[in-house]
DRENLOLO-986872 format. One line per 10 residues: number of its first residue (from 1); for each residue x, y, z of N, C-alpha, C. Coordinates in steps of 0.02 Angstrom, whole numbers, plus 50000, padded with zeros to 5 digits. Each point is the difference from the previous one (the first is absolute). Example, Ala and Ser with C-alpha at 12.3 -4.5 7.8 and 13.67 -1.06 7.14 Angstrom:
% DRENLOLO-986872
1) 50660,49716,50390,49955,50059,50000,50045,50060,50000 ~ 49982,50053,49964,50042,50059,50003,49961,50055,50037 .
END
This chain:
% DRENLOLO-986872
1) 50474,53478,51903,50051,49947,49998,50008,49974,49930 ~ 50064,49982,49984,50013,49972,49934,49976,49928,49997 ~ 49974,49982,49941,49977,49931,49990,50060,49955,49989 ~ 49992,49938,50022,50054,49951,49992,50006,49980,49927 ~ 50062,49987,49977,50009,49979,49930,49969,49932,49986 ~ 49973,49992,49940,49969,49937,49980,50053,49952,49975 ~ 49989,49934,50010,50044,49949,49973,49972,49978,49932 ~ 50043,50003,49950,49979,49978,49934,50017,49926,49990 ~ 49953,49964,49969,50010,49929,49986,50022,49991,49929 ~ 50057,49970,49992,50028,49988,49933,49992,49927,49983 .
11) 49967,49983,49945,49992,49929,49982,50067,49966,49989 ~ 50006,49938,50024,50059,49960,49990,49982,49926,50007 ~ 50048,49957,49988,49985,49929,49998,49991,49971,50070 ~ 50038,50023,50048,49996,49971,50067,49991,50055,50051 ~ 49961,49986,50052,49987,50048,50053,50027,49974,50065 ~ 50031,50044,50040,50027,49980,50065,49956,50024,50057 ~ 49944,50030,49985,49955,50025,50052,49956,50054,49972 ~ 49972,50042,50044,49954,50052,49976,50035,50052,49957 ~ 50066,50010,50010,50036,50048,49959,50034,49965,49943 ~ 50000,50032,49942,50032,49972,49941,50066,50036,49988 .
21) 50051,49963,49978,50064,50029,49985,50002,50020,49927 ~ 50011,50063,49987,49992,50026,49932,50057,49982,49954 ~ 50060,49991,50028,50058,49992,49956,50019,49928,49987 ~ 49957,49951,50023,50015,49930,49989,49978,49979,49931 ~ 50042,49964,49964,49983,49977,49933,49953,49940,50004 ~ 49952,49997,49955,49954,49942,50001,50037,49936,49983 ~ 49979,49946,50031,50032,49935,49988,49984,49977,49929 ~ 50049,49969,49967,49987,49974,49933,49944,49950,49999 ~ 49958,50004,49950,49944,49954,49993,50022,49938,49961 ~ 49983,49941,50025,50019,49939,49965,49961,49994,49935 .
31) 50037,49988,49948,49969,49993,49934,49995,49926,49981 ~ 49939,49980,49982,49989,49930,49981,50004,49995,49924 ~ 50048,49962,49976,50009,49993,49928,49978,49932,49976 ~ 49971,49999,49941,49980,49938,49969,50035,49994,49933 ~ 50018,49938,49981,50033,49988,49937,49958,49948,49962 ~ 49985,50016,49937,49956,49956,49961,50031,49931,49993 ~ 50065,49996,49992,50032,49936,49990,49996,49957,50063 ~ 50002,50033,50057,49993,49964,50063,49930,49971,50007 ~ 49950,50041,49983,49930,49976,50004,49988,49944,49950 ~ 50028,50006,49940,49992,49947,49949,50032,49936,50023 .
41) 50058,50005,50033,50035,49942,50025,49959,49966,50056 ~ 49971,50041,50043,49958,49973,50054,49941,49962,49972 ~ 49967,50030,49949,49942,49967,49969,50020,49934,49968 ~ 50055,50001,49962,50022,49939,49966,50019,49945,50050 ~ 50035,50019,50053,50021,49952,50050,49940,49971,50037 ~ 49953,50045,50019,49942,49977,50038,49955,49955,49957 ~ 49991,50020,49935,49958,49959,49957,50032,49932,49988 ~ 50066,49998,49995,50034,49936,49992,49988,49954,50061 ~ 50006,50029,50060,49987,49961,50061,49927,49978,50003 ~ 49956,50046,49981,49928,49985,50000,49984,49942,49953 .
51) 50027,50002,49939,49986,49948,49951,50028,49933,50022 ~ 50062,50001,50026,50031,49938,50022,49962,49969,50058 ~ 49981,50041,50049,49964,49975,50058,49930,49976,49981 ~ 49966,50039,49958,49932,49982,49978,50001,49932,49965 ~ 50048,49990,49956,50003,49938,49962,50026,49942,50042 ~ 50038,50015,50051,50024,49947,50045,49942,49965,50033 ~ 49949,50039,50016,49940,49972,50030,49943,49995,49949 ~ 50019,49998,49937,49951,50004,49946,49970,49933,49982 ~ 49966,50001,49942,49963,49942,49977,50045,49940,49988 ~ 50060,50011,49975,50044,49944,49987,50020,49965,50066 .
61) 50017,50041,50050,50021,49971,50064,49943,49964,50034 ~ 49941,50031,50000,49943,49970,50035,49977,49936,49966 ~ 50001,49999,49934,49974,49943,49964,50054,49949,49983 ~ 50060,50007,50029,50055,49956,49981,49986,49928,50018 ~ 49964,49988,50055,49985,49932,50022,49934,49974,49974 ~ 49967,50037,49956,49937,49976,49973,49945,50051,50004 ~ 49944,49981,50030,49939,50039,50002,50008,50060,50046 ~ 49981,50060,49978,50007,50061,50042,49943,50006,50050 ~ 49998,49955,50048,49944,49997,50046,49997,50061,50046 ~ 50058,50025,50020,50000,50057,50046,49968,50061,49967 .
71) 50019,50014,49937,49972,50058,49965,49926,49992,49989 ~ 49978,49938,49985,49929,49988,49989,49961,50005,50065 ~ 50028,49973,50054,49967,50003,50065,49991,50072,50023 ~ 50050,50042,49987,49994,50071,50018,49946,50034,49957 ~ 49994,49979,49938,49946,50027,49957,49932,49981,50029 ~ 49994,49939,50025,49937,49979,50031,49985,50044,50062 ~ 50051,50016,50037,49990,50043,50059,49973,50068,49979 ~ 50031,50029,49947,49977,50065,49977,49928,49995,49976 ~ 49983,49948,49963,49932,49992,49974,49951,49994,50058 ~ 50017,49961,50051,49955,49992,50057,49990,50066,50037 .
81) 50054,50038,50009,49994,50065,50033,49955,50047,49959 ~ 50009,49999,49935,49958,50043,49957,49928,49977,50000 ~ 49988,49934,50003,49932,49975,50005,49967,50024,50065 ~ 50038,49999,50054,49973,50024,50064,49983,50074,49998 ~ 50038,50037,49959,49990,50073,49994,49956,50018,49941 ~ 49976,49950,49964,49960,50010,49939,50038,50042,49948 ~ 50064,49982,49992,50042,50036,49952,50022,49957,49941 ~ 49983,49935,50002,50027,49955,49949,49958,50005,49935 ~ 50012,50054,49963,49964,50011,49937,50048,50014,49942 ~ 50064,49985,50009,50049,50014,49947,49984,49964,49935 .
91) 49976,49937,50004,49986,49963,49939,49942,50029,49962 ~ 49949,50025,50036,49943,50031,49968,50020,50062,49963 ~ 50042,50041,50031,50023,50062,49968,50041,49983,49938 ~ 50045,49952,50006,50040,49981,49942,49956,49975,49943 ~ 49949,49961,50016,49957,49972,49948,49963,50054,49961 ~ 49984,50057,50032,49966,50054,49965,50040,50025,49940 ~ 50066,49999,50005,50043,50032,49950,50036,49951,49954 ~ 49996,49935,50013,50036,49952,49959,49978,50000,49926 ~ 49938,50017,49984,49981,50002,49928,50037,50053,49960 ~ 50032,50048,50033,50032,50056,49965,50075,49988,49998 .
101) 50022,49967,49946,50069,49978,49995,50050,50057,50003 ~ 49988,50053,49960,50046,50057,49999,50005,50033,50068 ~ 49944,50004,50033,49997,50030,50067,50044,49961,50048 ~ 49995,49935,49999,50040,49958,50044,50074,50004,49982 ~ 50015,50002,49935,50069,50006,49980,50031,50066,50024 ~ 49960,50053,50000,50025,50063,50027,50019,49993,50073 ~ 49959,49968,50040,50014,49994,50071,50057,49950,50013 ~ 50008,49951,49957,50059,49956,50005,50064,50041,49990 ~ 49999,50044,49951,50058,50043,49987,50011,50049,50057 ~ 49946,50030,50024,50003,50046,50057,50031,49966,50060 .
111) 49979,49938,50014,50025,49964,50058,50075,49990,49997 ~ 50026,49986,49940,50070,49984,49994,50046,50059,49988 ~ 49973,50059,49988,50042,50057,49983,49993,50060,50047 ~ 49939,50021,50013,49989,50061,50040,50030,49993,50070 ~ 49998,49940,50026,50027,49986,50067,50071,50025,50008 ~ 50041,49990,49949,50070,50021,50003,50011,50069,49970 ~ 49970,50014,49943,50012,50063,49964,49976,50060,50042 ~ 49939,49997,50026,49973,50056,50038,50039,50010,50064 ~ 50016,49946,50034,50038,50005,50063,50068,50032,49988 ~ 50035,49979,49949,50065,50028,49985,49994,50074,49980 .
121) 49948,50016,49962,49989,50070,49979,49988,50045,50060 ~ 49959,49977,50047,49987,50039,50061,50063,50005,50042 ~ 50039,49948,50003,50062,50000,50038,50046,50055,49974 ~ 50008,50004,49934,50043,50051,49969,49969,50069,50011 ~ 49934,50006,49993,49966,50064,50010,50010,50027,50070 ~ 49997,49956,50049,50011,50021,50069,50072,50025,50010 ~ 50047,49965,49969,50070,50020,50006,50010,50070,49971 ~ 49966,50015,49945,50009,50065,49966,49959,50055,50032 ~ 49937,49986,50016,49954,50052,50021,49987,50003,50075 ~ 50013,49947,50036,49987,50000,50072,50061,49974,50038 .
131) 50057,50030,49986,50062,49976,50030,49999,50004,50076 ~ 49960,50047,50028,49999,50008,50072,49969,49940,50036 ~ 49955,49964,49966,49968,49942,50032,50017,49935,49963 ~ 50042,50004,49950,50016,49940,49961,50027,49943,50044 ~ 50046,50012,50046,50026,49944,50040,49946,49963,50039 ~ 49950,50037,50027,49946,49967,50036,49962,49952,49955 ~ 49983,50024,49940,49961,49959,49954,50041,49942,49973 ~ 50063,50011,49988,50043,49945,49978,50004,49946,50054 ~ 50009,50020,50063,50003,49953,50055,49934,49962,50007 ~ 49944,50037,49992,49934,49968,50006,49990,49947,49947 .
141) 50020,50015,49939,49994,49951,49946,50042,49938,50015 ~ 50060,50010,50024,50044,49944,50016,49972,49959,50057 ~ 49976,50033,50053,49973,49964,50058,49938,49961,49981 ~ 49956,50030,49960,49939,49966,49978,50018,49937,49960 ~ 50047,50006,49955,50020,49943,49959,50031,49945,50042 ~ 50040,50020,50050,50031,49950,50045,49946,49963,50039 ~ 49949,50035,50023,49944,49968,50035,49964,49951,49954 ~ 49993,50019,49936,49967,49956,49952,50040,49935,49991 ~ 50066,50005,49999,50042,49941,49993,49988,49952,50058 ~ 49994,50028,50060,49985,49959,50059,49932,49966,49991 .
151) 49951,50037,49973,49935,49972,49988,50002,49943,49949 ~ 50039,50009,49946,50005,49948,49950,50029,49936,50029 ~ 50050,50008,50044,50033,49942,50029,49957,49966,50053 ~ 49967,50040,50040,49961,49974,50056,49931,49974,49978 ~ 49972,50032,49948,49932,49983,49980,49996,49993,49923 ~ 50033,49949,49971,49994,49990,49927,49927,49987,49982 ~ 49977,50034,49949,49928,49999,49984,49990,49988,49926 ~ 49961,49949,49984,49983,49986,49931,49947,50050,49977 ~ 50012,50036,49946,49952,50050,49976,49938,49965,49971 ~ 49945,50036,49995,49938,49970,49974,50007,49965,49932 .
161) 50040,50030,49955,50005,49973,49932,50031,49930,49998 ~ 50033,49978,50053,50033,49935,50001,49961,49946,50037 ~ 49946,50018,50031,49964,49952,50042,49976,49939,49961 ~ 49979,50010,49938,49975,49945,49959,50050,49977,49947 ~ 50061,50026,50003,50051,49981,49952,50034,49935,50023 ~ 50029,49962,49953,50034,49937,50018,50056,50011,50050 ~ 50012,49951,50042,50054,50004,50047,50067,49995,49964 ~ 50054,50023,50031,50066,49996,49968,50020,49927,49987 ~ 50038,49991,49947,50027,49935,49984,50076,50006,49998 ~ 50036,49945,50013,50073,50003,50000,50027,50028,49935 .
171) 50055,50037,50005,50028,50034,49942,50018,49951,49945 ~ 50027,49941,50019,50021,49953,49948,49940,49972,49961 ~ 49944,49992,50034,49940,49976,49965,49973,50055,49955 ~ 50001,50062,50024,49976,50056,49960,50041,50007,49936 ~ 50066,49991,50006,50043,50006,49941,49988,49942,49951 ~ 49990,49940,50027,49991,49941,49957,49933,50001,49964 ~ 49949,50027,50032,49933,49999,49971,49980,50067,49970 ~ 50045,50049,50005,49986,50068,49975,49936,50028,50033 ~ 49992,49984,50064,49940,50022,50037,50007,50073,50020 ~ 49944,50032,50008,49999,50069,50021,50020,50006,50073 .
181) 50041,50050,50015,50020,50013,50069,49939,50023,50039 ~ 49989,49971,50058,49942,50019,50040,50018,49999,50074 ~ 49963,50040,50038,50012,50006,50071,49935,49994,50040 ~ 49950,49969,49970,49933,50000,50030,49989,49949,50054 ~ 49936,49998,50023,49982,49955,50055,49939,49958,49984 ~ 49988,49985,49936,49941,49962,49981,50000,49929,50029 ~ 50059,49973,50014,50004,49932,50025,49987,49996,50076 ~ 49993,50056,50032,49992,50002,50073,49926,50001,50018 ~ 49978,49954,50042,49931,49998,50022,49984,50060,50044 ~ 49940,50027,49992,49980,50058,50040,49926,49998,50012 .
191) 49981,50012,50062,49929,50004,50017,49968,50064,49973 ~ 50041,50049,49983,49974,50064,49976,49993,50001,49924 ~ 50029,49952,49966,49998,50000,49927,49932,49975,49975 ~ 49964,50041,49961,49937,49976,49970,50012,49942,49952 ~ 49947,49965,49982,50007,49942,49956,50031,50018,49933 ~ 49984,50060,49975,50027,50023,49936,50063,50043,50008 ~ 50030,49999,50060,50060,50039,50012,49985,50070,50025 ~ 50052,50035,50019,49992,50068,50025,49980,50048,49944 ~ 50018,49984,49939,49976,50039,49942,50043,50059,49979 ~ 50058,50009,50030,50044,50055,49981,50036,49984,49935 .
201) 50010,50052,49959,50038,49993,49938,50070,50028,50009 ~ 50048,49966,49971,50068,50026,49997,50003,50044,49937 ~ 49986,50065,50009,49990,50044,49942,50064,50007,49958 ~ 50058,49997,50033,50062,50006,49963,50010,49941,49953 ~ 49983,49940,50024,50007,49940,49959,49947,49997,49945 ~ 49940,50025,50014,49945,49994,49953,49997,50057,49949 ~ 50018,50060,50022,49992,50058,49956,50067,50030,49978 ~ 50053,49984,50035,50066,50026,49982,50016,50067,50031 ~ 50064,50017,49998,50024,50062,50029,50073,50010,49981 ~ 50034,50044,50036,50070,50016,49983,50050,49944,50016 .
211) 49979,49949,50037,50045,49945,50017,49957,49939,50014 ~ 50032,49944,50015,49965,49938,50014,50035,49963,50056 ~ 49961,49976,50048,50029,49961,50055,50019,49930,49977 ~ 49981,49982,49939,50017,49934,49974,50073,49995,49980 ~ 50033,50056,49990,50069,50000,49977,50047,49980,50057 ~ 50056,49967,49981,50049,49980,50051,50030,50061,50035 ~ 50009,50055,49962,50029,50060,50030,49956,50028,50055 ~ 49936,50007,49986,49954,50027,50050,49993,49951,50059 ~ 50003,49936,49985,49996,49951,50054,50058,50006,50048 ~ 50058,50019,49974,50060,50003,50041,50005,50065,50040 .
221) 49965,50053,49979,50007,50064,50035,49937,50023,50035 ~ 49947,49961,49995,49936,50022,50029,49980,49956,50058 ~ 49962,50027,50045,49971,49963,50056,49925,50000,49990 ~ 49973,49943,49981,49928,49996,49986,49958,50008,50062 ~ 50029,49990,50059,49962,50002,50062,50015,50061,50042 ~ 50029,50052,49969,50013,50063,50036,49940,50046,49994 ~ 49946,49981,50032,49936,50037,49993,49979,50038,50062 ~ 50027,49982,50058,49981,50033,50062,50062,50027,50035 ~ 50005,50066,50008,49953,50052,49978,50009,50018,49926 ~ 49952,50036,49973,50005,50022,49930,50044,50062,49996 .
231) 50060,49993,49972,50042,50059,49990,49973,50045,49946 ~ 49958,49973,49955,49968,50044,49951,49959,50054,50035 ~ 49965,49980,50053,49960,50048,50038,50045,50043,50044 ~ 50048,49970,50033,50045,50039,50043,50039,50052,49961 ~ 50029,49981,49944,50040,50047,49961,49957,50053,49967 ~ 49941,49982,49975,49956,50051,49968,49975,50050,50051 ~ 49986,49978,50061,49980,50047,50053,50058,50046,50018 ~ 50059,49972,50004,50060,50040,50013,50008,50054,49946 ~ 49991,49982,49938,50007,50048,49944,49949,50056,50007 ~ 49937,49982,50012,49947,50050,50002,50010,50051,50056 .
241) 50017,49976,50060,50007,50045,50057,50064,50041,49995 ~ 50054,49969,49974,50063,50036,49996,49997,50058,49950 ~ 49963,49991,49945,49998,50051,49948,49944,50051,50012 ~ 49955,49987,50046,49943,50043,50013,50017,50073,50011 ~ 50050,50017,50043,50015,50071,50012,50025,50038,49939 ~ 50022,49965,49948,50024,50034,49940,49944,50021,49954 ~ 49940,49975,50012,49944,50015,49956,49962,50061,50024 ~ 49981,50042,49954,49966,50062,50017,49925,49999,49983 ~ 49982,49966,49947,49931,49999,49978,49962,49941,50032 ~ 49936,50013,50016,49960,49949,50034,49991,49938,49956 .
251) 49991,50010,49934,49989,49943,49957,50062,49956,49996 ~ 50059,50031,50006,50061,49961,50000,50007,49959,50064 ~ 49981,50030,50056,50002,49964,50063,49950,49942,50001 ~ 49941,50012,49970,49951,49946,49995,50026,49944,49955 ~ 50033,50019,49946,50026,49951,49953,50054,49957,50031 ~ 50044,50031,50039,50054,49961,50029,49974,49951,50052 ~ 49944,50017,50033,49971,49953,50048,49967,49941,49965 ~ 49984,50008,49936,49972,49945,49962,50051,49945,49986 ~ 50063,50018,50004,50052,49951,49984,49998,49939,50046 ~ 49999,50008,50067,49992,49941,50042,49934,49964,49988 .
261) 49947,50039,49987,49935,49968,49986,50002,49958,49936 ~ 50030,50028,49948,50007,49963,49937,50043,49938,50010 ~ 50051,50006,50042,50044,49943,50013,49963,49945,50038 ~ 49957,50020,50046,49959,49951,50036,49954,49962,49952 ~ 49968,50037,49954,49958,49968,49950,50042,49952,49958 ~ 50060,50021,49981,50043,49960,49957,50019,49934,50032 ~ 50021,50001,50063,50023,49938,50031,49943,49950,50011 ~ 49938,50026,50003,49943,49956,50008,49976,49973,49933 ~ 49994,50043,49950,49973,49978,49936,50047,49953,49963 ~ 50065,50005,50014,50048,49954,49970,50010,49936,50040 .
271) 49968,49996,50058,50004,49939,50041,50066,49992,50037 ~ 50036,50055,50010,50065,49995,50032,49997,50008,50076 ~ 49945,50027,50026,49997,50013,50072,49928,49995,50025 ~ 49996,49988,50065,49936,50005,50037,49994,50072,50027 ~ 49940,50018,50021,49990,50066,50031,50047,50008,50059 ~ 50005,49948,50042,50039,50007,50061,50075,50009,49986 ~ 50022,49979,49942,50070,50014,49981,50011,50076,49995 ~ 49948,50035,49974,50004,50073,49996,50002,50032,50068 ~ 49960,49973,50046,50001,50025,50069,50069,49989,50030 ~ 50030,49943,49985,50068,49987,50024,50050,50050,49971 .
281) 49990,50019,49936,50043,50051,49970,49994,50067,50033 ~ 49939,50020,50019,49990,50063,50035,50032,49998,50070 ~ 49995,49943,50032,50030,49993,50066,50076,50004,49995 ~ 50028,49968,49949,50073,50004,49989,50021,50071,49987 ~ 49960,50037,49961,50016,50070,49987,49999,50041,50064 ~ 49948,49991,50041,49995,50038,50062,50057,49987,50048 ~ 50014,49936,50013,50054,49983,50046,50068,50019,49970 ~ 50007,49988,49935,50063,50019,49967,50013,50074,50003 ~ 49948,50041,49995,50008,50072,50005,50022,50021,50069 ~ 49970,49970,50051,50021,50015,50069,50073,49981,50011 .
291) 50020,49943,49975,50070,49978,50007,50046,50047,49961 ~ 49981,50015,49938,50042,50041,49957,50010,50070,50027 ~ 49946,50031,50023,50005,50068,50027,50037,50000,50067 ~ 49987,49948,50041,50036,49996,50063,50075,49989,49990 ~ 50018,49959,49952,50070,49988,49984,50034,50064,49976 ~ 49964,50038,49959,50028,50063,49975,50011,50050,50057 ~ 49951,50005,50045,50006,50046,50057,50058,49981,50044 ~ 50008,49935,50012,50056,49976,50041,50066,50018,49967 ~ 50005,49990,49935,50062,50014,49964,50016,50075,50000 ~ 49948,50042,49992,50011,50072,50000,50023,50024,50069 .
301) 49971,49973,50052,50021,50018,50068,50073,49980,50011 ~ 50018,49942,49975,50069,49976,50008,50048,50047,49963 ~ 49984,50019,49939,50043,50045,49962,50003,50069,50030 ~ 49944,50023,50028,49999,50066,50033,50046,50000,50061 ~ 49998,49947,50038,50044,49996,50059,50073,50000,49980 ~ 50017,49961,49948,50068,49998,49976,50022,50069,49975 ~ 49956,50034,49964,50015,50067,49975,50012,50049,50056 ~ 49958,49995,50052,50007,50046,50056,50067,49988,50037 ~ 50020,49936,50004,50063,49985,50033,50059,50028,49959 ~ 49996,49994,49935,50054,50026,49957,50004,50076,50004 .
311) 49942,50033,50003,49999,50072,50006,50030,50022,50067 ~ 49983,49964,50053,50025,50017,50067,50077,49993,50004 ~ 50026,49947,49968,50073,49989,49999,50034,50054,49960 ~ 49969,50020,49944,50030,50051,49957,50000,50068,50035 .
END
């Protein structure tokens, strides 16, 4: 008896069952295009909203009626939590390095520059070298920063360097007496404050750096109490993990992981953050990444459905 003919399977985009139709043309694949000017516009717009919102709930707004009790009270909460966890050693660590002026000046500069320069460099690198996953990482960065803004508004926190600094004084008195601009909480009674004060140094004021919070310009654009969560930690972690797949050598991968670690040391030695602020930054990064990747997946599914409908109509 003759053998039955075999059915050949021809690859194609869509299948209607066990048999494949050989002469059907594959459906066009949706192409995702990115434009650098569009991404730059998104960054500029988002940063503008971020700066406006951050400063709306910033040091000027909080201290407008006088003593910044809310920011100081939240600092007390952080200190008490760290005492319970045996983590409140930031002042000891800072004191180890205060004798080294140049060393502290380096970290003051690092604090004010690397945060933006490295993040922007990684952002551009992802656009150029990892275009396939760039939208996810862009969305994650945006979501993390948005969560941080909520944290700044909901939980204004006085950083360690301001705990023993003079409380704010009215602007008219400061102008008349040529007094130094301050945002501290020295005038606020605290059961946690030792007799000689908390002991933190404001390294930027004492040792100098690329800018000064004493200037009217910095006072108008900065939020002295935007400490929880620490975006320095959130953004540096984002940078390290996003650029990791591009690295081939082990020493380079080890080096890039040092960046968040160095940033953690920086925010502590300069008196700008507590340990728990860093934990908050990591939490913002984790939740922001879930939101960012989920948002990207939802958007891709939406565009895929629209594309399929257009192909079906055509």
